[in-house]
Steps between C-alpha positions, in 0.01 A plus 500: 500500500575859590860593579636819651789668324720480809447123510611438141865420575410239760239351266744469209760340725257214561434438130294631211131471425391458140304827477560853632278807471661832594272804496525864602585848374835538677706413193835483677377247755312296238818487291716399795260226608481370143880505472530286813256246359687495167837453671367214710343344190829516308683343793255210489536437129228717344738640241267530200297822529197624304337840557144590396347848528122523476347761271163521326615263224671247724471135396430309819552167325869588458534530877329168562712337232821625660393386845428149373794450266845363570818689420686380190806446716322343794545806722240592757305811403417828668188648340435866583166665438456875541150648507552880515128581529426235761197398291543181297144505366268205466723293271805581707322412822417156365857454378637595842274246669629235259855610571445476875364147468801379300754293691830503314804472728725618217321835462499785751258786431549858623209742449533872574206738530437854623308571820171309502179616661309281744254378236779383269672316784176306550458420129496140384824528304695662784367252754601217268854639479550578869367164616771264372753778450657777706340845483706792626344843544754781484377787715640851456742633759298760687657832592510414870689177421746658258779596746506144637502358146793726411686388812449135407629564148808673635560208734485259205801680349680512837429865570297666772423843636633609836312446825261747657353815354762544225424155363126553513542837330707342221235236428221758503706725271532219244132408533389857432701508178396164358135481607279347234796387289625170637717420199681832543528428873672172414738683267584766759574230757723320251677831435579530871657155475721614213600833654577392855659195664313251711415603852331807644374781276491851645215740439738723304590216264133421441415868454773549240418186300122458485309685230141616526325245276165486678184455298181600670167328460201732521303220664752487788426860597230378736758312709703817557180689584373240744831461682545876528844474338523858377855464369407203285181672388703802388749284309224303332306804380817674382610179328164446330502860381853461366405177321212679327222306670152626409365731769148367446614150597678624812195697612278199437724276714503752785126562485419128504691466827333807651156370402575161653615662823191720513266204452682307770512800733125535474458126544705500820294793629186297429632215712612257230797274585822592321538144366160528330588836350831368368320216326223722361752748360726230356798602710768234531875450487722776645207744506314279746768561764537870426148628467405471869762750624413731209133497601600602851724776369269679257160658567184461295492876442854498361412217260194690378714810438752281319232383258404861438863585421526191279208618288676834442829325421326277251365804316838669521697207357252480212549871428145594596591739782794669666579816690762766492526578870780381727314173556338481159165652599317753711424291807698290749339184367620553144783281369857625449608609150701178457258208499772271638525719811124464528529123476756510779258693720230247417726210598608678816141498620553134582876495555521776761350504848323826419349595167711741292172614351425667830838656562649537150804302611791554261640213302826383657810517286579173321745284695859593425790265462701510820835659444 
């Protein structure tokens, strides 16, 4: 059976199943869910614990032996299996099917895996595990959900932000500084609990305590582009530059989104339904909700100019071209001297209501900490 993370507490209160599979890339949430299962297992007498970590030389017979054996002291056993790659292989798949079919009330098995693609979730071994057991997919906390998640975490330690705009601003302030780094977000929230008493936190208290520990994912740039969130787009590009991210990868990510938009823009003009275009271009998840407004905002001509700029930026970042003029070249379509400024202009093609390629719109200053 599949179980949502927010339903875990209620599930454990009713009693334990014999097999749990927890999978996802949000390590903090995977760890917390696993800790809850372990604590419940200990409370119900599973005090003998064995941990197995799968590598290329892993002996699957040792796992099966542990799951079938009795403790020397008669204790019930918690057997943990960690598969860091998410790929058990042929032998491992067969062993997992055998494990799933075992019915030993004195053994509880907890399996942790990274995020699994759709094909793996339909595999024979995963289906065998999730049938009799409990499978729990741990989804990442998306940027739009992060302020609410932070508020819930504060509430759990008997703290909250003030009502109205100040409270909203405090949550957004924290979210901007912990984006992409949920473990650090957890630590910053805990720090607020240590620094200040229970009750209402002011914006000034949050501002003084929370560090900028955000980590930006180049593959999340498209979300900032599609939503038109210029402030977030600026922070992400500045953060990626500061972290030493490869410019070629950033350009590739931006260009892929521009190409997708251009294909869909032309498809809409040809009379194709948006739902069909989304499916054909493999657009799903958060992008599915965001791409429609972006298509309405940006023109086909602007997207074509963006691809032209992208080609020049690609040559520039590879050291194959570059200019010495005030914008890096002789003409208005040439990229700026700093390739990262050029990437910002490229992203702004989609993020802004009008193309900066047409008006040479200046890059806004990075958001400043309120003082």
